[in-house]
C-alpha positions in Angstrom: 9.1 19.0 -17.4 11.2 17.6 -14.6 10.9 13.9 -14.1 9.7 13.6 -10.5 6.7 12.4 -8.6 5.1 12.8 -5.2 6.4 10.6 -2.5 3.9 8.2 -0.9 3.2 8.3 2.9 1.1 5.7 4.6 -2.0 7.1 6.4 -2.0 4.2 8.9 1.0 2.7 10.7 1.9 -0.9 10.6 1.7 -2.3 14.1 2.1 -5.6 16.0 -0.1 -6.6 18.8 1.4 -5.9 22.2 -1.1 -8.1 24.1 0.5 -11.1 25.9 -0.7 -14.3 24.3 -2.1 -17.0 26.5 -4.5 -19.9 26.1 -8.0 -19.0 27.1 -9.1 -20.8 30.4 -12.2 -22.2 28.8 -10.3 -23.5 25.8 -7.8 -25.2 28.2 -10.6 -27.0 29.9 -11.3 -29.0 26.7 -9.2 -32.1 26.0 -6.2 -31.3 23.8 -3.4 -33.2 22.1 -0.5 -33.3 24.5 2.1 -32.7 21.8 0.1 -29.8 20.4 -0.1 -28.3 23.9 3.6 -28.6 24.4 4.3 -27.0 21.0 1.9 -24.2 21.6 3.5 -23.4 25.0 6.9 -23.3 23.4 5.5 -21.0 20.8 4.1 -18.7 23.5 7.4 -18.6 25.2 9.3 -17.8 22.0 6.7 -15.0 21.2 7.2 -13.5 24.7 10.9 -13.3 24.0 10.2 -11.7 20.6 11.5 -14.6 18.6 8.5 -14.4 16.3 9.8 -16.6 13.4 10.5 -19.5 15.8 7.1 -18.9 17.5 5.4 -19.2 14.1 7.3 -22.5 13.4 6.1 -24.0 16.7 2.5 -22.8 16.2 2.5 -24.2 12.7 3.5 -27.6 14.1 0.8 -27.4 16.7 -1.8 -26.3 14.2 -1.0 -29.4 12.0 -2.1 -31.5 15.0 -5.1 -29.5 16.2 -6.3 -27.2 13.4 -9.6 -26.5 15.0 -8.3 -25.2 18.3 -9.6 -21.6 18.5 -7.0 -20.4 21.0 -4.1 -21.8 19.0 -5.5 -20.2 15.8 -5.5 -16.8 17.5 -2.0 -17.2 18.9 -0.7 -18.4 15.5 -2.4 -15.4 13.8 -0.8 -13.0 16.4 2.6 -14.4 15.7 2.2 -14.2 12.0 1.1 -10.6 12.3 4.3 -9.9 14.3 6.5 -11.6 11.6 4.6 -9.5 8.9 5.2 -6.4 10.9 9.0 -7.1 11.1 9.1 -7.8 7.3 7.3 -4.5 6.6 9.9 -2.7 8.7 12.6 -4.1 6.4 10.5 -3.0 3.4 10.0 -6.7 2.4 6.4 -6.0 1.5 5.7 -9.2 -0.3 6.7 -11.3 2.8 4.6 -8.9 5.0 1.6 -9.4 2.8 1.9 -13.2 2.8 2.1 -13.2 6.6 -0.9 -10.9 7.1 -3.0 -12.9 4.6 -2.2 -16.1 6.4 -3.0 -14.5 9.8 -6.4 -13.5 8.4 -7.1 -17.0 7.1 -6.7 -18.2 10.7 -8.5 -15.3 12.3 -10.7 -13.5 9.7 -11.9 -10.9 12.2 -8.3 -9.9 13.3 -8.6 -6.2 12.7 -5.0 -5.3 13.2 -3.9 -7.8 10.5 -6.5 -6.4 8.2 -5.3 -2.9 8.6 -1.6 -4.0 8.3 -2.4 -5.9 5.1 -3.9 -2.8 3.4 -0.8 -0.7 4.4 1.6 -3.3 3.1 -0.3 -3.8 -0.2 -0.4 0.0 -0.8 3.3 0.3 0.0 4.2 -2.5 -2.4 2.1 -1.1 -5.2 3.2 2.4 -4.7 6.9 1.4 -4.8 6.3 -0.5 -8.0 4.5 2.5 -9.5 7.3 4.8 -8.4 10.0 2.5 -10.0 8.0 2.4 -13.3 7.6 6.2 -13.3 11.3 6.7 -12.8 11.9 4.3 -15.7 9.6 6.3 -17.9 7.1 3.5 -18.0 4.2 5.8 -17.4 1.5 3.4 -18.5 2.7 0.8 -16.1 2.9 3.4 -13.3 -0.7 4.5 -13.9 -1.8 0.9 -13.6 0.0 0.5 -10.3 -1.5 3.7 -8.8 -4.9 2.6 -9.9 -4.4 -0.7 -8.1 -3.6 1.3 -5.0 -7.0 3.0 -5.3 -8.7 -0.3 -5.5 -7.0 -1.4 -2.2 -7.4 2.0 -0.6 -10.1 4.1 -2.4 -9.7 7.8 -2.1 -6.0 7.7 -1.3 -5.0 11.2 -2.2 -1.3 10.5 -2.8 -2.2 7.7 -5.2 -4.6 10.0 -7.0 -1.9 12.7 -7.4 0.6 10.1 -8.6 -1.8 8.7 -11.1 -2.7 12.1 -12.5 1.0 13.1 -12.7 1.9 9.9 -14.6 -1.1 10.4 -16.9 0.1 13.9 -17.6 3.4 12.5 -18.8 1.5 10.2 -21.1 -0.5 13.0 -22.6 2.5 15.3 -22.9 4.4 12.5 -24.8 1.5 12.1 -27.2 1.4 15.8 -27.8 -1.9 16.4 -25.9 -0.6 19.4 -23.9 -4.2 20.6 -23.1 -4.9 17.2 -21.6 -1.7 17.2 -19.6 -2.6 20.6 -18.2 -6.1 19.3 -17.2 -4.5 16.3 -15.4 -2.1 18.4 -13.5 -4.9 20.8 -12.5 -6.6 17.7 -11.0 -3.4 16.8 -9.1 -3.1 20.4 -7.8 -6.7 20.3 -6.7 -6.0 17.2 -4.7 -2.8 18.7 -3.2 -3.2 22.5 -3.4 -0.2 23.2 -1.1 2.3 21.1 -3.1 4.7 23.5 -4.7 6.2 20.9 -6.9 2.9 20.2 -8.6 2.2 23.9 -8.9 5.5 24.2 -10.8 4.7 21.3 -13.0 1.3 22.9 -13.8 3.0 26.2 -14.6 5.5 24.5 -17.0 2.7 22.6 -18.7 0.6 25.8 -19.1 3.6 27.6 -20.6 4.3 24.8 -23.0 0.7 24.8 -24.1 0.7 28.6 -24.6 3.9 28.3 -26.6 2.4 25.6 -28.8 -0.8 27.5 -29.4 -0.7 29.8 -32.5 -2.0 33.3 -31.9 -5.4 34.1 -33.3 -5.4 35.4 -36.9 -6.8 38.8 -37.8 -10.2 38.6 -39.5 -9.6 40.6 -42.7 -13.1 39.9 -43.9 -14.5 42.6 -41.7 -15.0 46.0 -43.4 -12.6 48.8 -42.3 -14.1 51.2 -39.8 
């Protein structure tokens, strides 16, 4: 069989919030540390100018002084989400995940960061699984694709990739019937994928070639 695998495509797009950050009026009415306020305002200005890394640094300094400030926590989380989004765009999935996770620690209900975290985790695991598949580490690849399904249950691409990798394992062990069954599952999940259809045809041909023809039953009396 040809050594290939289905490419992964994210169902959801990584996105950064486009909302302008600003302290909430009610929050500003409460007494605040002057230095923290100055740092937060600097962070807001940097964010507005798309200097997200510097904005995070300023918010981090302010947060060390006033960790319970709700507005600051929200602004800090927004900036971290933007940094994570930029890291994802550069395919630095590990850094993206770290930033999204930190954003969620600050603002657990931050829906955009939650969605972005799932996409980044899936992309990282899928890339690792693809690399293992190409290196013929099919067991490792199956493990990564299964992890994708833990993060994103029902992900069809991960299901197809898992089944394709498992088919390689079964073929290698000589279980051609098992390989055919796995590829049939993959085709069922992606019925229009011509590559998978070709893989299934090759596996079925290999199984047919390896299956001995039925022997004549000579015990029956001649007619």
